[in-house]
C-alpha positions, -999 to +999 in steps of 0.1 A: +000+000+000+014+034-010+021+056+020+021+094+019+041+116+043+029+152+044+045+184+057+016+208+056+023+237+057+061+242+054+072+267+080+101+292+082+095+306+047+076+334+031+045+322+012+026+289+014+037+254+005+034+217+012+057+187+008+044+153+000+067+122+002+051+091-015+065+057-005+060+024-022+050-008-003+087-018+001+096+016+017+113+030-014+105+065-026+081+067-054+079+105-056+084+138-038+063+169-046+068+204-034+035+221-039+030+259-039-006+267-033-006+305-034-011+328-064+000+364-067-012+378-100+011+408-099+019+405-136-018+410-143-021+438-117+005+458-135-012+458-169-028+491-178-011+510-150+015+538-154+049+524-153+060+548-126+036+531-102+051+497-106+080+501-081+055+511-054+032+481-061+056+453-063+073+455-029+041+441-016+051+408-031+075+400-003+078+414+032+113+399+035+128+415+003+108+446-006+139+465-015+149+443-045+112+443-056+114+481-055+147+486-073+144+459-100+113+472-117+127+507-116+158+494-134+136+477-160+117+509-167+149+528-170+163+502-194+132+505-215+132+543-217+170+546-221+174+564-188+209+567-173+209+576-136+237+596-118+265+579-100+253+592-065+218+578-072+234+544-082+254+544-050+223+551-029+206+521-045+236+499-039+236+510-003+199+503+001+201+468-014+231+458+007+214+471+038+185+448+030+209+419+022+226+424+056+193+425+076+176+396+057+206+372+059+210+379+096+173+372+101+176+340+081+206+327+099+196+335+135+159+331+133+153+304+107+185+282+106+204+286+139+177+270+162+181+236+144+219+238+146+222+251+182+196+228+198+202+199+173+178+187+147+164+160+171+155+184+198+118+190+206+101+213+181+090+237+208+127+244+216+139+249+180+128+285+175+144+320+178+126+328+211+143+298+228+177+308+213+173+343+227+163+329+261+193+305+262+219+328+246+207+364+254+238+380+242+237+362+208+200+372+205+207+408+214+235+409+187+212+394+161+185+419+168+209+448+166+222+435+132+187+433+118+178+467+133+208+484+117+199+470+082+162+478+085+168+513+098+192+521+070+166+507+045+140+530+061+163+560+058+171+554+022+138+540+010+114+563+029+099+533+046+114+501+059+090+476+043+074+493+013+101+517+000+091+546-023+122+566-032+135+549-063+118+563-094+127+562-131+155+587-133+171+583-099+162+587-062+139+612-046+155+614-011+189+628-002+209+612+025+220+640+048+255+642+063+239+640+098+221+608+090+251+594+072+272+599+103+245+583+125+249+550+106+287+553+101+291+556+139+275+521+142+297+504+117+325+494+142+300+476+164+284+460+134+318+447+121+324+431+155+289+415+152+297+402+117+330+387+130+312+370+158+286+356+133+314+342+112+329+325+142+296+311+152+289+300+117+323+283+113+317+264+145+283+252+132+298+242+099+327+223+115+304+206+140+279+196+112+305+188+085+294+151+083+258+162+077+269+189+052+289+164+032+265+134+033+229+148+034+215+168+004+247+167-015+228+170-048+240+187-080+219+214-097+225+240-123+233+274-106+225+309-116+239+341-101+247+377-108+283+387-113+301+418-125+328+402-147+331+374-122+330+395-091+300+389-067+274+417-070+238+420-060+228+452-078+241+449-113+260+427-137+253+397-160+234+365-154+258+336-150+246+300-156+268+272-142+264+235-149+271+205-126+308+205-136+315+242-131+313+252-167+295+286-171+282+311-195+273+347-190+242+364-204+233+401-205+201+409-186+182+414-218+192+380-229+179+361-199+154+341-220+184+326-238+197+313-205+166+301-186+131+290-192+100+279-171+082+246-171+046+243-158+039+213-135+004+201-127+009+199-089+020+234-082+012+270-090+049+277-091+068+270-123+101+251-125+130+271-138+157+254-158+188+261-178+176+263-214+205+246-230+203+216-207+165+212-210+140+201-184+144+185-159+181+179-164+188+217-162+168+225-130+185+254-113+189+269-078+197+305-071+206+314-036+237+322-015+253+289-025+246+295-061+259+330-059+292+318-045+295+290-070+291+313-099+314+341-085+351+340-089+358+365-061+340+386-035+339+424-038+353+432-003+384+421+017+369+404+047+343+386+026+371+375+002+391+360+030+360+340+042+352+331+006+387+316+001+383+293+032+349+283+019+362+275-016+392+256-002+369+235+019+339+227-004+354+232-039+337+247-070+309+241-077+298+230-043+267+207-044+265+204-006+232+222-001+236+227+036+268+247+029+244+274+018+243+286+054+280+292+053+277+310+020+250+332+035+273+343+063+299+353+038+273+374+020+265+390+054+301+401+057+302+415+022+269+434+026+282+451+057+315+460+041+297+474+011+275+495+034+306+508+052+324+517+019+294+534+005+286+554+036+322+567+035+319+577-001+314+615-005+289+609-034+265+592-009+254+626+005+252+643-029+220+660-040+227+651-077+204+621-076+178+627-103+181+633-140+156+655-159+138+648-191+127+613-185+101+605-212+080+574-216+082+554-249+070+523-265+097+499-255+108+468-236+132+468-207+148+443-183+159+448-147+179+423-127+192+422-092+200+396-066+174+393-039+183+375-006+168+343-021+183+347-055+181+362-090+152+386-095+141+396-130+116+421-142+108+423-179+084+452-187+068+464-220+053+499-221+034+519-248+042+554-260+024+569-230+043+548-204+014+524-197+024+489-190+013+465-217+029+434-203+051+423-173+071+391-169+085+385-134+109+357-126+110+359-088+139+347-067+120+322-046+103+307-076+136+300-094+144+275-066+112+255-065+120+230-091+156+226-080+145+222-043+119+196-053+146+176-071+170+179-040+142+168-017+135+137-040+171+126-042+176+133-005+145+113+004+158+084-017+192+086+001+175+085+035+148+059+029+167+036+005+204+044+011+200+047+049+220+079+047+212+089+083+225+057+098+259+063+114+257+100+107+278+120+132+257+145+149+275+169+174+265+176+209+240+204+209+254+238+218+222+245+238+206+217+259 
């Protein structure tokens, strides 16, 4: 008799989803399905609206990453209308997206991932949560909250609002960062750097303690997609890089994204499965996340992150298919995001009032915007008429890129556990919190 195991709903993620593991009579895995049951319809909401409204509508897609959903459609409209923004405006946007990266990754590591590692995956569920971690390790909890607070407050300062920003418009930015407010955030950098170093130390302990798990559970190859600027890790601008299982890669300009990736509709989910076009479906299923970003990058953009990246690369190789190593990759991105914030806050351009260009005119055209959201590549492809009204919008959202790849990882991992007995003899460390 076929047996079904259900995880309904999946927790610790934005959105709604279920996992179903289907077992045969003999205990082997027949299938695993990751089912996304929510629909958004933002592509249809956009049609018939003035393009300038789009960057104020789309941040509602995600409460975790509204900044990328604000900046990416703005970039798409600017691409369509041939708008070149000023350098100070570009730097403000880079500061905003790195502040969000810092806050979001800190939230993910401390609130979503750390409870399982610190208490151990076999601890009671009521213990494995951020509230319990704060209770057991109050100084770590305080540090995590201060990291998230710094990033969110900087996002609010630059974006007008922390969750639903409004300051990016086609042509630049509408809000100047004053010297007084710049200095307010600069004065916090030293403390934040210390927090980032402590996070790296904690992360390395977790990685070393769980290395047997990292190497032997969910070690599944996928194709990887990430954003790089000539091979250098970047989350605001660059080209789309597609890497295969063996580490071979090809770069695509943002406007050529449809030459790189495509979507496959599956009957059991409202989410499409994204795959590398040249490999085909399902062989080319992709993931795009911190691990994918570090696989596709040749170097990090800042010195502390580069040092951490070199240790990562020396340990796990390239490409790394150990999916749990994504937590390590995320910590390295935390470091780079903070370093980028520090560098940009010290740049004289960041307090310039030269942040808007004049003469922005709508046209009948097509444009593409691309950034790296905390969960991966985010693509907006917009078509407007001569009056600047949106005729069509195609969104390829970061979380959705991962659905097909994650389903494949779950399926292969389930087979390894149920059929290959991968968990037997696995070396689990003593919990850091008991």
